[in-house]
BALOBA-1460 file (C-alpha; in Angstrom, 3 decimals):
// residues 71
<rec num="1" residu="l" x="0.000" y="0.000" z="0.000"/>
<rec num="2" residu="p" x="1.308" y="3.465" z="-0.808"/>
<rec num="3" residu="e" x="-0.023" y="4.986" z="2.414"/>
<rec num="4" residu="p" x="-1.492" y="3.706" z="5.684"/>
<rec num="5" residu="g" x="-5.209" y="3.852" z="6.319"/>
<rec num="6" residu="d" x="-8.581" y="2.196" z="5.982"/>
<rec num="7" residu="t" x="-8.387" y="-0.561" z="3.396"/>
<rec num="8" residu="r" x="-10.939" y="-3.009" z="2.077"/>
<rec num="9" residu="f" x="-10.403" y="-6.121" z="-0.061"/>
<rec num="10" residu="e" x="-13.456" y="-7.956" z="-1.395"/>
<rec num="11" residu="i" x="-14.034" y="-10.938" z="-3.670"/>
<rec num="12" residu="y" x="-16.890" y="-10.814" z="-6.216"/>
<rec num="13" residu="d" x="-18.271" y="-13.484" z="-8.539"/>
<rec num="14" residu="v" x="-18.760" y="-12.914" z="-12.290"/>
<rec num="15" residu="r" x="-22.328" y="-11.730" z="-11.675"/>
<rec num="16" residu="g" x="-21.056" y="-8.937" z="-9.434"/>
<rec num="17" residu="r" x="-22.247" y="-10.454" z="-6.158"/>
<rec num="18" residu="l" x="-20.051" y="-9.973" z="-3.106"/>
<rec num="19" residu="v" x="-18.646" y="-13.357" z="-2.095"/>
<rec num="20" residu="r" x="-16.249" y="-12.488" z="0.710"/>
<rec num="21" residu="t" x="-14.675" y="-9.534" z="2.466"/>
<rec num="22" residu="l" x="-11.098" y="-10.453" z="3.333"/>
<rec num="23" residu="v" x="-9.869" y="-7.114" z="4.702"/>
<rec num="24" residu="d" x="-11.876" y="-4.304" z="6.280"/>
<rec num="25" residu="g" x="-9.649" y="-2.222" z="8.488"/>
<rec num="26" residu="t" x="-6.486" y="-0.207" z="8.835"/>
<rec num="27" residu="l" x="-3.286" y="-1.452" z="7.205"/>
<rec num="28" residu="g" x="0.198" y="0.027" z="7.138"/>
<rec num="29" residu="v" x="2.386" y="1.009" z="4.211"/>
<rec num="30" residu="g" x="3.984" y="-1.745" z="2.135"/>
<rec num="31" residu="p" x="3.150" y="-5.110" z="0.620"/>
<rec num="32" residu="h" x="0.533" y="-7.374" z="2.180"/>
<rec num="33" residu="q" x="-0.645" y="-10.920" z="1.481"/>
<rec num="34" residu="v" x="-4.223" y="-11.995" z="2.116"/>
<rec num="35" residu="p" x="-4.999" y="-15.675" z="1.510"/>
<rec num="36" residu="w" x="-8.473" y="-16.747" z="0.397"/>
<rec num="37" residu="d" x="-9.566" y="-20.291" z="1.197"/>
<rec num="38" residu="g" x="-12.273" y="-20.340" z="-1.498"/>
<rec num="39" residu="r" x="-15.135" y="-19.847" z="0.963"/>
<rec num="40" residu="d" x="-17.745" y="-17.109" z="1.167"/>
<rec num="41" residu="d" x="-18.542" y="-14.962" z="4.220"/>
<rec num="42" residu="r" x="-20.858" y="-17.724" z="5.528"/>
<rec num="43" residu="g" x="-18.116" y="-20.353" z="5.276"/>
<rec num="44" residu="l" x="-19.579" y="-22.114" z="2.239"/>
<rec num="45" residu="s" x="-17.146" y="-23.474" z="-0.355"/>
<rec num="46" residu="q" x="-17.336" y="-21.683" z="-3.714"/>
<rec num="47" residu="a" x="-17.203" y="-23.288" z="-7.143"/>
<rec num="48" residu="s" x="-14.145" y="-23.218" z="-9.366"/>
<rec num="49" residu="g" x="-14.238" y="-20.314" z="-11.777"/>
<rec num="50" residu="v" x="-13.398" y="-16.667" z="-12.333"/>
<rec num="51" residu="y" x="-13.667" y="-14.140" z="-9.505"/>
<rec num="52" residu="f" x="-12.706" y="-10.505" z="-9.121"/>
<rec num="53" residu="g" x="-10.770" y="-8.945" z="-6.274"/>
<rec num="54" residu="k" x="-11.546" y="-5.319" z="-5.469"/>
<rec num="55" residu="l" x="-9.065" y="-3.357" z="-3.361"/>
<rec num="56" residu="t" x="-10.283" y="-0.046" z="-1.948"/>
<rec num="57" residu="l" x="-7.275" y="2.033" z="-0.955"/>
<rec num="58" residu="p" x="-6.879" y="4.730" z="1.684"/>
<rec num="59" residu="g" x="-7.971" y="7.988" z="0.095"/>
<rec num="60" residu="g" x="-10.686" y="6.309" z="-1.991"/>
<rec num="61" residu="g" x="-8.742" y="4.778" z="-4.901"/>
<rec num="62" residu="e" x="-9.791" y="1.362" z="-6.190"/>
<rec num="63" residu="k" x="-8.090" y="-1.450" z="-8.064"/>
<rec num="64" residu="v" x="-9.797" y="-4.527" z="-9.497"/>
<rec num="65" residu="g" x="-8.130" y="-7.728" z="-10.657"/>
<rec num="66" residu="k" x="-9.343" y="-11.007" z="-12.123"/>
<rec num="67" residu="m" x="-8.471" y="-14.331" z="-10.479"/>
<rec num="68" residu="a" x="-9.269" y="-17.982" z="-10.987"/>
<rec num="69" residu="l" x="-10.283" y="-20.384" z="-8.245"/>
<rec num="70" residu="i" x="-9.182" y="-23.875" z="-9.250"/>
<rec num="71" residu="r" x="-10.148" y="-26.882" z="-7.154"/>
């Protein structure tokens, strides 16, 4: 992260539905790793396929990336 502050990282399915929120809090400057176990917020296993990760940065910037969940 380029600056410390409130950060949010969410996983969405291809239909745009929120699957899981992995980070919702304050993080410091620098690189971070956040593992995802392939489960949703209720603990249910998700199907293999394409998902999108949305990172909301301190100051309001956003970045979105595509990922594949392979089981």
